[in-house]
C-alpha positions in Angstrom: 49.7 12.1 -38.1 50.6 10.0 -35.0 48.2 7.3 -33.8 47.0 7.8 -30.2 49.0 5.8 -27.8 47.2 2.6 -26.8 46.3 2.4 -23.1 48.7 0.0 -21.4 47.3 -3.1 -19.8 48.8 -5.2 -17.0 50.1 -7.8 -19.5 51.6 -5.1 -21.7 53.4 -3.6 -18.8 54.8 -6.9 -17.7 56.2 -7.6 -21.1 57.8 -4.1 -21.6 61.5 -4.2 -22.4 61.5 -7.9 -21.5 62.7 -7.0 -18.0 59.3 -6.9 -16.2 60.2 -3.7 -14.4 57.0 -1.9 -15.4 55.2 -5.2 -14.8 56.6 -5.3 -11.2 55.3 -1.8 -10.6 51.8 -2.8 -11.9 51.8 -5.9 -9.7 52.9 -3.8 -6.7 50.0 -1.4 -7.4 47.6 -4.4 -7.5 49.0 -5.7 -4.2 48.4 -2.3 -2.6 44.9 -2.2 -4.1 43.9 -5.5 -2.6 45.7 -5.3 0.8 45.0 -1.7 1.9 43.7 -1.7 5.5 41.2 0.7 7.0 42.8 4.0 8.1 41.6 5.3 11.4 39.2 8.3 10.9 37.8 10.8 13.4 34.2 9.6 12.7 35.1 6.0 13.8 34.5 6.9 17.5 30.7 7.3 16.8 30.6 3.9 15.0 32.3 2.4 18.0 29.7 4.0 20.3 27.0 2.4 18.2 28.6 -1.0 18.6 29.1 -0.6 22.4 25.5 0.4 22.8 24.3 -2.5 20.6 22.4 0.0 18.5 21.1 -0.7 15.0 21.6 2.7 13.3 23.7 5.8 13.6 22.2 9.1 12.5 24.3 12.2 11.9 22.6 15.6 11.1 24.0 19.1 11.2 22.8 20.9 14.3 22.2 17.7 16.3 24.5 15.4 18.3 25.1 12.0 16.8 22.0 9.8 17.4 21.8 6.0 17.7 18.8 3.8 17.5 18.7 1.1 20.2 15.9 -1.4 20.1 13.9 0.9 17.9 14.3 4.1 20.1 16.4 7.1 19.0 18.9 8.2 21.6 21.4 11.2 21.3 25.0 10.6 22.3 26.4 12.6 25.1 28.0 15.5 23.2 27.0 18.9 21.7 25.5 19.4 18.2 27.7 18.8 15.2 28.0 21.9 13.1 28.6 22.2 9.3 32.4 22.4 9.2 32.8 19.5 11.7 30.3 17.3 9.9 32.1 17.9 6.6 35.4 17.0 8.3 33.9 13.9 9.8 32.1 12.5 6.8 33.9 13.4 3.6 37.0 11.2 4.3 34.7 8.2 4.4 34.1 8.5 0.7 36.4 7.3 -2.1 36.6 8.8 -5.6 33.7 6.7 -6.9 31.3 7.4 -4.0 32.2 11.1 -4.0 31.4 11.3 -7.7 28.0 9.6 -7.1 27.4 11.9 -4.2 28.1 15.0 -6.3 26.0 13.8 -9.2 23.0 12.3 -7.3 23.1 14.1 -4.0 23.7 10.9 -2.1 25.5 7.5 -2.2 25.5 4.1 -0.5 28.6 2.1 0.5 29.8 -0.3 3.1 32.1 0.8 5.9 34.3 -1.4 8.2 36.0 -0.7 11.5 37.5 -2.8 14.3 36.1 -2.7 17.8 38.1 -4.7 20.4 39.8 -6.7 17.6 36.4 -7.6 16.1 35.6 -6.3 12.6 32.2 -4.7 12.2 30.5 -3.7 9.0 28.0 -0.9 8.4 25.7 -0.1 5.5 26.1 3.7 5.0 23.9 6.2 3.2 25.5 9.6 2.8 23.1 12.3 1.7 22.4 16.0 1.4 19.5 17.7 3.1 18.9 21.5 3.2 22.2 21.9 1.5 24.1 20.1 4.3 25.7 16.7 4.4 24.3 14.0 6.6 24.6 10.2 7.3 22.6 7.2 8.3 24.5 4.0 8.9 23.0 0.5 9.7 25.1 -1.8 11.8 25.4 -5.3 10.3 25.6 -8.1 12.9 28.7 -10.2 12.6 26.7 -13.2 13.9 24.0 -14.5 11.6 21.2 -15.8 13.7 19.3 -19.0 12.9 15.6 -19.1 12.2 14.8 -19.8 15.9 17.0 -16.9 17.0 15.1 -14.6 14.6 11.7 -16.1 15.7 10.9 -17.0 12.1 8.3 -19.6 11.2 9.3 -23.2 10.2 8.4 -22.6 6.6 11.6 -20.6 6.2 13.6 -23.8 6.6 11.4 -25.7 4.1 12.1 -23.1 1.5 15.8 -23.6 1.8 15.5 -27.1 0.3 14.5 -25.8 -3.1 17.3 -26.2 -5.7 15.8 -24.0 -8.4 13.4 -21.0 -8.7 13.1 -17.6 -7.1 12.4 -16.6 -3.4 11.7 -12.9 -2.7 11.7 -11.0 0.6 9.4 -8.0 0.5 9.2 -5.1 3.0 10.2 -1.5 3.6 13.8 -0.4 4.4 14.8 -1.6 7.8 12.3 -4.5 7.9 15.0 -7.2 8.4 14.8 -8.6 4.8 18.6 -8.9 4.5 18.9 -10.6 7.9 16.3 -13.2 7.0 18.0 -14.0 3.6 21.3 -14.2 5.4 19.9 -16.7 7.8 18.5 -18.8 4.9 21.8 -18.8 3.0 23.6 -19.7 6.2 21.2 -22.7 6.7 22.1 -23.8 3.2 25.8 -23.2 3.9 25.5 -25.6 6.9 23.6 -28.4 5.1 24.4 -28.4 1.4 27.4 -28.5 -0.8 26.7 -25.6 -3.2 28.3 -22.6 -4.8 26.6 -19.4 -3.5 27.3 -16.1 -5.4 26.0 -12.8 -3.9 25.8 -9.5 -5.8 25.1 -6.7 -3.3 25.1 -2.9 -3.1 26.7 -2.9 -0.6 27.7 -6.2 1.0 26.1 -6.5 4.4 26.7 -10.0 6.0 30.1 -11.6 5.3 29.7 -15.4 5.1 32.3 -18.0 6.1 32.5 -21.0 3.9 31.2 -24.1 5.6 29.9 -26.8 3.3 29.3 -24.2 0.6 31.8 -22.2 -1.5 30.6 -18.6 -1.2 31.8 -15.7 -3.4 30.5 -12.1 -2.6 30.7 -9.3 -5.1 30.0 -5.6 -4.2 28.7 -3.3 -6.8 31.0 -0.4 -7.4 34.0 -2.2 -5.9 34.1 -5.7 -7.4 31.9 -5.0 -10.4 30.7 -1.8 -12.1 26.9 -2.4 -11.8 24.2 -5.0 -11.3 23.7 -5.6 -15.0 27.3 -6.5 -15.7 27.5 -8.4 -12.3 24.5 -10.6 -13.3 25.9 -11.1 -16.8 29.1 -12.5 -15.1 27.1 -14.4 -12.5 25.6 -17.0 -14.8 29.1 -17.7 -16.2 30.6 -18.3 -12.7 28.9 -21.7 -12.1 26.7 -20.7 -9.2 24.0 -23.0 -7.7 22.5 -20.1 -5.7 22.5 -16.4 -6.5 21.6 -13.5 -4.2 20.9 -10.4 -6.3 20.1 -7.9 -3.6 17.3 -5.5 -4.4 15.2 -5.9 -7.6 14.9 -2.3 -8.5 14.5 -2.2 -12.3 13.4 -4.2 -15.3 16.9 -5.4 -16.3 17.7 -6.7 -12.8 14.5 -8.6 -12.5 14.7 -10.1 -16.0 18.2 -11.3 -15.5 17.2 -12.8 -12.1 14.2 -14.6 -13.4 16.2 -15.9 -16.4 18.7 -17.3 -13.9 15.8 -19.0 -12.1 14.5 -20.4 -15.3 17.9 -21.9 -16.2 18.2 -24.0 -13.0 19.5 -21.6 -10.3 18.0 -20.8 -6.9 17.7 -17.0 -6.8 17.1 -14.9 -3.7 16.2 -11.2 -3.9 14.5 -8.3 -2.0 11.9 -5.9 -3.2 10.1 -2.9 -1.7 6.4 -4.0 -1.2 4.2 -4.1 1.8 2.5 -7.5 1.3 3.2 -10.7 -0.5 0.2 -10.3 -3.0 1.0 -6.6 -3.7 4.6 -7.7 -4.7 3.1 -9.1 -7.9 1.9 -5.6 -8.9 5.2 -4.0 -7.7 7.1 -6.3 -10.1 4.7 -5.5 -13.0 5.2 -1.8 -12.4 8.8 -2.3 -13.6 7.6 -3.3 -17.1 5.5 -1.8 -19.8 1.9 -3.0 -19.9 2.3 -5.1 -23.1 4.8 -7.3 -21.2 2.6 -8.0 -18.1 1.2 -11.2 -19.4 4.6 -12.7 -20.1 5.9 -11.5 -16.7 2.9 -13.1 -14.9 3.7 -16.3 -16.7 7.4 -16.1 -15.7 6.4 -15.4 -12.1 3.9 -18.3 -11.9 6.4 -20.8 -13.4 9.5 -19.8 -11.4 8.5 -18.1 -8.1 8.7 -20.4 -5.1 7.7 -18.0 -2.4 7.2 -14.3 -1.5 7.7 -13.4 2.1 6.6 -10.0 3.3 8.1 -8.9 6.6 7.8 -6.1 9.2 9.9 -5.6 12.4 8.1 -5.0 15.7 9.3 -4.1 19.1 9.4 -7.0 21.5 8.3 -7.2 25.1 10.4 -10.3 25.9 13.6 -9.5 27.9 16.7 -9.8 25.8 14.8 -9.6 22.5 14.9 -6.3 20.7 12.7 -6.7 17.7 10.9 -9.6 16.1 9.5 -10.1 12.5 5.9 -10.5 11.6 5.8 -12.4 8.4 3.3 -13.1 5.6 4.3 -16.1 3.6 2.9 -16.9 0.1 4.2 -20.1 -1.5 3.4 -20.8 -5.1 1.1 -23.8 -5.0 -1.3 -24.5 -7.9 -4.0 -22.2 -6.6 -1.6 -19.2 -6.2 -0.1 -19.9 -9.7 -3.6 -20.0 -11.2 -4.7 -16.7 -9.6 -1.5 -14.9 -10.7 -2.0 -16.1 -14.3 -5.7 -15.1 -14.2 -4.8 -11.6 -12.8 -6.9 -12.2 -9.7 -4.3 -10.7 -7.3 -7.1 -9.6 -4.9 -7.9 -13.3 -4.2 -4.3 -14.1 -3.2 -5.0 -13.0 0.4 -7.7 -15.7 0.6 -5.3 -18.3 -0.9 -2.8 -17.6 1.8 -5.4 -18.1 4.5 -6.6 -21.4 3.0 -3.0 -22.5 2.5 -1.9 -22.5 6.1 -1.6 -26.3 6.2 1.0 -26.0 3.4 3.1 -23.5 5.4 1.5 -20.3 4.3 0.5 -17.6 6.8 -0.9 -14.1 6.7 0.0 -11.2 8.9 -3.0 -11.9 11.2 -1.8 -15.4 12.0 1.7 -14.2 12.5 0.7 -11.5 14.9 -1.5 -13.9 16.9 1.4 -16.3 17.3 3.7 -13.5 18.4 1.2 -12.5 21.0 0.7 -16.1 22.1 4.4 -16.6 22.4 4.6 -13.4 24.5 7.0 -11.7 22.1 4.8 -8.6 21.4 1.9 -7.0 23.2 -1.6 -6.5 21.9 -1.4 -2.8 21.3 1.7 -3.3 19.0 -0.1 -6.1 17.1 -3.3 -4.0 16.6 -1.2 -1.0 15.5 0.1 -2.9 12.4 -2.7 -5.4 11.9 -4.1 -5.2 8.3 -7.6 -6.3 9.6 -8.1 -5.5 13.3 -11.5 -7.2 13.5 -10.1 -10.4 12.1 -7.2 -10.3 14.6 -9.8 -9.9 17.5 -11.6 -13.0 16.2 -8.4 -15.0 15.9 -7.4 -14.1 19.4 -10.8 -15.4 20.6 -10.2 -18.7 18.8 -12.4 -18.0 15.8 -10.7 -18.9 12.5 -12.3 -17.0 9.6 -10.5 -18.9 6.8 -13.1 -20.9 4.9 -12.3 -23.5 2.2 -13.8 -22.9 -1.2 -14.0 -19.1 -1.1 -11.8 -18.8 -4.1 
């Protein structure tokens, strides 16, 4: 009985017959793999329209014209509805074998998409999905330019956090709250001021960084590495000083990230949570209850800050949207409350910690109003405590030392 033929590797092919002919073919295939350029597709015209209109998102749904979101408002493009056959013809060529397999198995997939507009390369974060048995798409435009903290209207504490050399910093918020942009701004600050090796693991890659003082390597899940687990296993062997792990979505990803923080790395990540204190519970939800005490200890020892963020429509000319931020840094009081499972008191700790750079959403909203970046109706619509915001706007500060 014959043994099954061993799968040929690149090195095997190069050595075959001693003449390297098969090896040359394999190398040619590798060159094609890593140098293939974007092929023009019919759907690209709608992505170009999004860029020209300076929109943030492109929506494509059967029975509707393509719709773009500009400064938070949805606007249809000037054409008729896209029907089923045309939508399939437009969208399916965007997927490769891997993303098409995920789409078929899961009913949706995420990937990055790149086109050139006026000789400038633009990247988009694409979600392809099925709804009512039809294919649809939502694509987020990623800015080529990474704004600094002042350009994003972020508080000074964000710069202070960039000076840490070890630990974990999390950005919390819903999808579309600007978490990735804020982290990109923080990494770009580090890139301008420190000599470090930054490694990002993303699904998909959004901002593409240019090396300045830092050496920056960016790996995309599904293209450069199979999954987050393997990517993080590789990461700690690739001599990084700083690691961006993208979204902390499961137990394995968080444990690998917190272990990296424990071993001397500065780790950035994002998580879906509405406030900084509620992020603690969101992390614990990833784990069985018998592990919660150990996870609280790991959080208290390694977390440097949790920033919760929301985007609000601005009233200032030339400014589309601005972030309102809640910042919780891990001073001794916050660490103690986390260890004692007194998460409900963390909101008070944030208010008391304003002199240390912390701020709650109420303080953030007041400052945005004072700076004439948002109007009062917008602030009160999202304010967690409307009465407290009213008092702050009247100059009455309700934070009281010693309430914890």
